[in-house]
C-alpha positions in Angstrom: 17.7 -113.3 -30.4 19.5 -111.2 -27.8 20.1 -108.4 -30.3 16.5 -108.3 -31.2 15.4 -108.0 -27.6 17.9 -105.3 -26.8 16.9 -103.4 -30.0 13.2 -103.6 -29.0 14.0 -102.4 -25.5 16.1 -99.5 -26.8 13.4 -98.5 -29.3 10.7 -98.3 -26.6 11.9 -97.8 -23.0 15.3 -96.4 -24.0 13.6 -93.6 -25.9 11.4 -92.9 -23.0 14.3 -92.8 -20.5 16.3 -90.5 -22.8 13.4 -88.1 -23.2 12.8 -88.0 -19.4 16.6 -87.3 -18.8 16.6 -84.6 -21.5 13.5 -82.9 -20.0 14.9 -83.1 -16.5 18.2 -81.5 -17.5 16.5 -78.7 -19.5 14.0 -78.1 -16.7 16.9 -77.9 -14.2 18.4 -75.1 -16.1 15.3 -72.9 -15.6 15.1 -73.3 -11.8 15.0 -70.0 -10.0 17.8 -70.9 -7.6 20.2 -71.5 -10.6 19.8 -68.0 -11.9 22.9 -66.6 -10.0 25.1 -69.4 -11.2 24.0 -69.0 -14.8 24.6 -65.2 -14.6 28.1 -65.7 -13.2 28.9 -68.3 -15.9 27.7 -65.9 -18.7 30.3 -63.3 -17.8 33.1 -65.5 -16.4 35.0 -65.6 -19.7 35.0 -61.8 -20.1 36.6 -61.2 -16.7 40.3 -60.6 -16.3 42.4 -63.0 -14.3 43.6 -61.6 -11.1 45.9 -64.5 -10.2 49.6 -64.2 -11.0 51.0 -66.6 -13.6 53.7 -69.0 -12.7 
């Protein structure tokens, strides 16, 4: 009985919650104020390390 109730909840509201979370995270990526952070992250791996090792 408990399994069936949880399964029904996950099939309906769980799907809705997951969709809302996904759309929120994708939308957050395209915010204008995040542009600088994304541009920095895009080239970060290509930059040389300036810090000494050790």
